[in-house]
N, C-alpha and C positions, 0 to 999 in steps of 0.2 A: 356721935359720928363713929367713934370707935366701936360702940356696941353694934351699930348697923353693919359696919364692915365685917365684924366677927360673925354676925348672923348670916351675911351674904356668903362669907367664906365657908361656914358650916353647911349652908344649904347647897353650895356648889359641890361640896364633897359627897353629899348624899347620893346623887344620881351616878357619880363616878364610881363610888363604892358599890352601888347596886349593879352597875354594868360589869364591874370586875367579878362580882359574885356570880352573875349570870354566865359570864364567860367560863369561870371555874366550874360551874355546874355543867355547862355544855361539854367542856373537855372531859370531865369525869364520866358523863353520859356516853360520850363518844368512845372513851376507853373501855367502858363496860360493854358497849354494843359490839365492838369488834373482837372482844375476847371469845375464844372458841367455846368456853363453857357457857357463856351467855347465849351464843348462837345455837349451841346444841340444845339447851333447854327450850329455846323458842321453837326450833325445828321439831323436837319431840312433842311439843305442845300443839303442833300443827299450825304454827304462826307463819303465814305466807310472807310476811315482812322479813322475818328471820331467815326463811328459806331463800328468799331473793338475795338477801345480803350475803348468805353463805355461798350461793352460786357466784355472786359478784366477786367474792374473795377468791374462789377457785379460778375464775376467769382473769383475774388481775395478772398483769405481766411484771409487777413490781417484785423485786427479789425478797423484800422483807415480808411480803404476803405469802410467799410460797410455803414457808414452814408452818404458818398458821393454818393455811388451807389443808396441808397434809394432816395436821393434828385433828382438824375438824372432820376430815374424811375418815380417819381411823376411829374417831369416837362415834361416828354415825354407822360404821360398818356392822357392828353387832345388831343393829336395828334394821339392816337392809336385807336384800335378797328375798323379799316376800311379796313381790309384785309380778304382774304379767307385763312383759315388755314387747311392744308391737312396733315394728318398723313399717313406715308407709312411704313409698316413693312413686314418682310419676313425673312426666315432663311438665314444664310450666303450661298452665291452661287446662290440665286434665281435671281440675276440680278438687285438689287435695284439701284446701281449706274448708270447702263446703262439706266434703266427705267426712273430714275429721270432726267438724262441728256436729254433724248428724250422728256419727258414731259416739262421740263424747256425750252428747245429750241423751242418747239411748242408755249408755252406761250409768249416767247419773240418775236416770229414772230407776235403774236397777240398784240404786243405793251404793254405787261405786264412786270412789274419788279418783279423778283423772288428772294426770300431769302431762303436758305437751311440751316437748323439747324439740330443738331443731339443729340440724347440721347443715350449715350454709356458708362456706367460706367466701362465697362470691358476693354476699350481700353488701359488703362495703363498696363495691363498684356498681351497686344498684342493679346487678344482673338477676338477683334472686327476688322472690316475693314474700319470703317468710316473715320479714320484719313487718309486713302489713297484715299478717294473719291475726294479730292481736286486735286490730280494729275491725276485721271482717268477721271474726268469730264472736259476734255480739252476744249470743246466748250463753256461750261458755264463759266469756269474760265476766258476765254478771253473776255467774253461779259461784257460791262459796266452796263448792265441791270440785272446782276445776282450777288448774294452775297452768298458765301459758307463759313460756319463757323463750323468746327468740335467742338464737345462738350468738355467741361472741364472734363477730366477723373477723376475718384475717386471711392472710395468704397461705397459711399452712393448714392443709386439711387434717393432717395427723394431729396437730395441736388442738384444733377446734374439736375434732372428734374425741380426743382424750378428755377434754374438759366436759364434753357432753356425757361421756361415760362416767365421769366422777360425779356429775350432777345427778345422774340416775340414783346413785347411792343416797344423796341427800333427800331426793324426792321420796325414796322408799322409806327412809327414816322418818319422814314427815307423814307417813301413813297413807300414801297414795297407792291404790290397788292396781291401777292400770297406768303404765308409762307409755305414751305414744311418742316415737321418735320420727320426726318428719325430715325428709331430705329434699332438696330442690330437684333431684332427679336427673342430674347431668354429671358426667365424669365419675370419679372414683368415690364420691360421697355415698353412693349406693352400697359399695363394698364395705365402707366404714360402718354404716348403719347396720348392715347385715351381721357384722361381727359383734354387735352389742344387744341384739334382740332375740326373743324366743320365737316370734312369728314375723315373717317378712311378707308384706302385701304389696303387690305391684298394681297400680292403677293405670288403666289404659283407656284410650278413646277409640271409638269405632270410626272407620273411614278416614283415619288420620294419615294413612299411608305408611305407617311405621311398624306394621305387624311383623313383616319379615326382618326388618332392621332390628327390631327388638329381640328377635330370635338369634340373629347373628351376634349381637352384643353379649349374649350369654347371661342377660339379666334373669331370664326365665329359670336358669339353673339355680339361682338363689331364691326365687320366689316360692313361697308356700301356698300362695293363692294369687290368681290374676282376676281382677275385678274390672269389668268394662263399665265405666261410669257414664253418666248422661244418657242412660237408656230410657229416654222419654220422648214424647212427641213423634216427630218424623224420623227420629234417630233409632227407634226401637228395632226396626228390621235390620239396620246396619249393625247394631249392637249384637243381635243374635247371630249374624253371619260371622262377626269377629270372634264371638264366643266359640263357634264351631271350628274356626281356623286355629285358634289357640289350643283347643282340645286335641285336635289332630297332631299339632306340633309337639304337644307334651308326650305323646306316645313314642316319640323318637328318643326321649331321654330315659336313661336307666333310673331305676328306683333309688332314691337318695338314702343316706345312712339312717335317716329317721324312720324309714319304712313308710313314709307318707307320700302319696301320689298327689301332687298339686292339683287343685281344682280351679275351674274357671266359672265365674258368675257374672251376672249383670246387675246393675243397680242404678238408681237415680237418687243421688244425694240431695238434689234440689227438692225433689218430691218426697223424700224420706221413704223411698221404696227399695226394698232389698237389703236394708242396713241390718235388720234383725237377723236375716239369714247369714250375712257375713259374720256376725258375732257368733252365731251358732257354729259356723265352720271353724272359727278360731278355737272355740271350746272343744270341738271334736278333735282338732289337731293336738291340743294340750293334753287331752285325755289319753290319746294313743301314745304320744311321746313320753308321758309320765309313766305309763305302764311298761313300755319297753326300755326305759332307762335313758333314752336319748336326751330328754330335757335336761337332766342333771349333768350328763356327760358333755352336752353342748356348752353349758355355762362354764364348766371346768376348762374346756378348750378355749373359750372366749377369754377367760382370765389369763391363760397362758399367752394368748395372742397379744393381749394388752400389756402384759409384762414385757414381752420382746419389743412391742411397738414403742413403749415408753423409753426403753433403753436406747433404741435407735434415735428417737426424737431428742433425747438428752445429749447423746453423743454428737449429733449434728449441731445442736445449739451450742455446746461447749466448743466445738471446732470453730464455728464461724465467729464466736465471740472472743476467741483467743487473740490477744493484742498483736502478736507476731504474724498470725495468719491474716488478720485484717489489714495489716500494713503491707503484706507481700502479695495479697490475692490479686489486686488489679494488675500489678506488673507481670505476674505469671500468666494471667489471661491474655495480656498484650503479647507476651512472648509466644504463647500458643497460636494466637491469631496470625502472627508474623512468621510462623513455621520455624521459630528458633529453638523450640523445644516441643516434645510430644506431650499430649494431654496427660499421659500416664506418668511421665517423669515429673511434670509439674505437680500432679496430685501427690506423688510420693514425697516431693520436696515440702509441700504444704503440710502433709501429715506428720512429717518429721519435726517441722516447726511447732506443731501443736503439742508435741511431747516435751518441749523445752520449758 
C-alpha cells in the first residue's frame, strides 16, 4: 500500500513539474520576444510577426513600454529612410481600399514590398472604415510582399499620427520599399498624413457634388495629384467632366515649393484601369523633386515638424496627468461656466499648479 501511495505521489508530481517547466519556458520566451534586440533582429530579417509586435509596442499606452519602444525606434533608425512614402486620402466611399489594393498589387508585380498603415482616430467609434480594409484587401493580405496595419484608434489625432510616423521607421527597417499611409479623409487627419509622406494623392468621385467644397477646404493645396476614381461604366463622362473642373481650378493656385504642378487623372480601381499611369506620375514627381532638392528638404522639414509636434503632445499629456491639475480641473471648469472666473485666469491657475 505504501508503495502504491508513493507511486501515485510521484506520478502526480510529474505533470505538475512539467507544467511549471512549460510556464517557465513560456515566461522566458515572452521576455525574449519583448526585448528590443530580439524584435530588431526579427524586423531586420523581414519577419512580419516581429514587425507587428514592434508596432504594438509603439502603440502601447503603458508607461513601462515607452522606453522600450523608443529604444527599438532608435535601433531601427539607421536602417530607415530608404522607402517611398505615399499618402492617400479621400472621403468614405471614394474607393480607397480598392484603389490601394490595385496599386499595391501592381507594385508587388514590379517586385516591390508594400506596407500599408492607417491614420484613423475615429475608428474606435466605428466612423471609419480602415479597420475593415484588412478583410477587403484580399489579394494583398495573401501576399508575403505586403503588410497591412490598421491604426491604433484613439481620441488624439496627434498621438495616433505620431505612432504612425514611428511605425514608418519600423516598416522601412523591415525592408519595405513603398509605405502607403491611408487616412479616412475627414478632418485634420489629411494634414497629419501630408506631414509624413513624399507624395500626397487625393482620391475624388465624379458627380459627388463636393468639387467646389474640396477646393474651399484647401485640400488641393496639399495634393500632388488628384485622381478621379470609379471612372467606369456610365460614370466615365462625369469623371472626365470632373477632371476638367479640377484642372481649371488648379490654375488658380501658385506653383508649390516643389516646382511641381499637381496633375489630375481618372482611373477605375475596380477594373484596374489607369493604375499604371498613376504610378508613373508618382515616379515622375519623385524624379523632379530629387533633382531640385525638394525631396530631401521636405523630409528635413517633416522631421522638424514632428519634433515640435511631439513636444506639444508630451506637454499636453504631462499637464492633464498632473495630480493637482486633475483634482482642480472640474472645479475650474464649473467656475468658468458660472462666470465666477475668466477662462484665461482659470488656465493660468491650472498652469501654475502643473509647475508644482
